[in-house]
C-alpha positions in Angstrom: 20.6 -31.4 -1.0 20.3 -27.9 -2.3 17.8 -29.1 -4.9 15.8 -30.9 -2.2 15.6 -27.8 -0.1 14.5 -25.7 -3.1 11.8 -28.2 -4.0 10.6 -28.4 -0.4 10.5 -24.6 -0.1 8.6 -24.3 -3.4 6.0 -26.8 -2.3 5.5 -25.2 1.1 5.2 -21.8 -0.6 2.5 -23.2 -2.9 0.6 -24.8 0.0 0.6 -21.5 1.9 -0.6 -19.4 -1.0 -3.1 -22.0 -2.3 -5.6 -21.4 0.4 -4.8 -17.7 1.2 -7.5 -15.1 1.3 -7.0 -11.4 2.2 -9.0 -8.3 3.0 -6.1 -5.9 2.8 -3.7 -5.6 -0.1 -1.3 -2.8 0.6 -1.4 -0.1 -2.1 1.4 2.4 -3.1 2.2 4.9 -0.4 1.7 8.3 -2.0 4.9 10.1 -1.1 5.3 13.1 -3.3 8.4 14.5 -1.6 7.6 18.2 -2.1 10.4 20.6 -2.1 8.8 24.0 -3.1 5.3 25.7 -3.2 2.9 25.4 -6.2 4.4 22.0 -7.1 2.2 19.3 -8.8 3.2 15.6 -8.7 1.2 12.9 -10.3 1.8 9.3 -11.3 0.6 5.9 -12.3 1.9 2.5 -11.2 1.2 -1.2 -11.5 2.1 -3.9 -9.0 0.8 -6.2 -6.3 -2.2 -4.0 -5.6 -3.2 -3.6 -9.2 -3.2 -0.1 -10.9 -2.7 3.0 -8.8 -3.1 6.6 -9.5 -1.5 9.3 -7.2 -1.6 13.0 -7.1 -0.3 15.8 -4.9 -0.1 19.5 -4.8 1.9 21.9 -2.5 0.4 25.2 -1.7 0.6 28.2 0.7 4.3 28.0 1.7 4.8 24.5 3.2 1.5 22.8 3.0 0.4 20.0 0.7 -2.6 17.8 -0.3 -2.5 14.3 -1.6 -5.1 11.9 -3.1 -4.9 8.4 -4.6 -6.9 5.7 -6.1 -6.1 2.0 -6.8 -8.0 -0.8 -8.5 -7.4 -4.6 -8.6 -9.6 -7.2 -10.4 -7.8 -10.5 -10.7 -9.7 -13.5 -12.1 -9.0 -17.2 -12.0 -9.2 -19.9 -9.3 -8.1 -17.4 -6.7 -9.8 -14.2 -7.6 -9.1 -10.9 -5.9 -10.9 -7.6 -6.1 -9.9 -4.3 -4.3 -11.0 -0.7 -4.8 -9.4 1.9 -2.6 -9.2 5.7 -2.4 -7.7 8.1 -0.1 -7.0 11.8 0.7 -4.5 13.5 3.0 -3.3 17.0 4.1 0.1 17.7 5.3 3.2 19.8 5.9 6.7 19.6 4.3 10.0 21.3 5.1 13.7 21.2 4.3 15.5 19.2 6.9 18.6 21.5 6.7 19.2 24.7 4.8 22.2 23.5 2.8 21.1 19.9 2.4 18.8 18.2 -0.2 17.0 16.4 2.5 13.3 17.0 3.0 10.7 15.9 5.5 6.9 15.8 5.1 4.0 14.4 7.2 0.4 13.8 6.1 -2.7 12.9 8.0 -5.6 11.4 6.0 -8.4 9.1 5.4 -9.0 6.2 3.0 -11.7 3.7 2.3 -11.7 0.3 0.5 -13.7 -2.7 -0.5 -11.9 -6.0 -0.9 -13.2 -9.4 -1.9 -11.0 -12.6 -2.2 -11.7 -16.3 -2.5 -10.2 -19.6 -3.7 -11.7 -22.8 -5.2 -11.4 -26.3 -3.7 -7.9 -27.5 -4.2 -5.7 -30.4 -3.3 -4.5 -29.0 0.1 -7.7 -27.3 1.1 -10.9 -28.4 2.8 -13.3 -26.9 0.3 -13.5 -23.4 -1.1 -12.9 -20.3 1.0 -13.6 -16.6 0.9 -12.9 -13.4 2.9 -14.6 -10.1 2.1 -14.6 -6.7 3.8 -15.3 -3.0 3.7 -13.3 -0.8 5.9 -12.0 2.7 6.4 -8.7 3.8 7.9 -7.2 6.9 9.4 -3.4 7.3 8.7 -0.4 9.3 9.7 2.4 9.2 7.1 6.0 10.4 7.4 8.3 10.8 4.4 12.0 11.5 4.4 13.6 12.2 1.0 17.1 12.9 -0.4 16.7 14.6 -3.7 19.2 15.1 -6.6 18.7 16.4 -10.1 18.0 13.0 -11.7 17.4 10.7 -8.7 15.4 10.8 -5.5 15.4 8.4 -2.5 12.3 8.4 -0.4 11.7 6.4 2.8 8.1 6.4 4.2 6.6 5.2 7.5 2.8 5.0 7.6 0.7 4.4 10.7 -2.9 3.3 10.2 -6.0 2.7 12.3 -8.4 0.3 10.5 -12.1 0.1 11.3 -14.2 -2.5 9.4 -17.9 -1.8 8.5 -18.3 -5.3 6.9 -16.4 -8.5 7.4 -17.3 -12.0 6.0 -15.2 -15.1 6.1 -15.7 -18.9 5.6 -13.9 -19.4 8.9 -16.4 -17.5 11.1 -20.2 -17.3 11.5 -21.5 -13.7 12.1 -18.0 -12.5 13.2 -17.5 -9.3 15.1 -16.3 -6.4 12.9 -12.5 -6.1 13.4 -10.5 -3.0 14.1 -6.7 -2.9 13.9 -3.5 -0.9 14.0 -1.0 -1.2 11.1 2.6 -0.1 10.3 4.0 0.2 6.8 7.6 1.1 6.0 8.5 1.6 2.4 11.3 2.7 0.2 10.9 4.5 -3.1 13.4 5.5 -5.8 12.7 8.0 -8.7 14.9 8.3 -11.7 14.7 10.4 -14.8 14.5 13.9 -16.0 13.1 17.1 -14.4 9.5 16.5 -15.5 9.2 12.8 -15.8 10.7 10.0 -13.8 10.5 6.2 -13.4 9.6 5.1 -9.9 9.8 1.9 -7.9 8.5 1.4 -4.4 9.1 -1.6 -2.1 7.3 -2.0 1.2 6.3 -4.2 4.2 3.1 -4.3 6.1 2.4 -5.5 9.7 -1.0 -5.3 11.3 -2.1 -6.0 14.9 -5.7 -6.7 15.7 -7.4 -4.6 18.4 -10.8 -6.4 18.3 -12.6 -9.0 16.3 -11.0 -11.9 14.4 -7.5 -11.8 13.0 -8.1 -11.1 9.3 -5.6 -12.0 6.6 -3.6 -9.5 4.8 -0.6 -9.3 2.4 2.7 -8.5 4.0 5.0 -7.2 1.2 4.2 -5.0 -1.8 6.0 -3.7 -4.8 5.0 -1.2 -7.5 6.6 0.3 -10.6 5.4 3.2 -12.6 5.9 6.8 -14.0 5.7 10.1 -12.1 5.5 13.6 -13.5 6.3 16.8 -11.7 5.9 20.5 -12.6 
């Protein structure tokens, strides 16, 4: 019985992903978790959104700036391409004087191009595609608990999406969508003072405000290295 359930679940999963296109593939949430002025944090990661580069710098007491870039180019019968960049400006502070708990908030802007498609397969009615250009305005909150060799960071990102291009095999001359999104994520950093291994897991939920309900990836995971000095 267990084997039958496993086989059934696997078949259903393959059916679901066999015809899936997307115009939003969540990228790493750039959560530097600053704890002092004149601090640089930068890293590289690989995962569900391809390769990501992140940088951040804290300046003038409790202010910080972040920037990131990600690139995905997956070939095959279900190709995916995404190029995304973003910038943000924010404020960080210690949550309590005697604790190693910090809070930071960033507001920012990002822009992306995403193209995805699939070939005609057993469970599809011909090939399909979904392509888009969009920008988003975001507000990001990060809570961190920092120790000498390990950091725990919880992020919550709110985004407003506005599409400047949207194409899909399901619609003819569709209205350009706009949407609101929420992304909670958890990151752990482990290592020495200047270099750490990082792992981030997150979930994505988007509600359409206008236009067609576009496809997007729900979960994301990335692993990489992060330096700090």
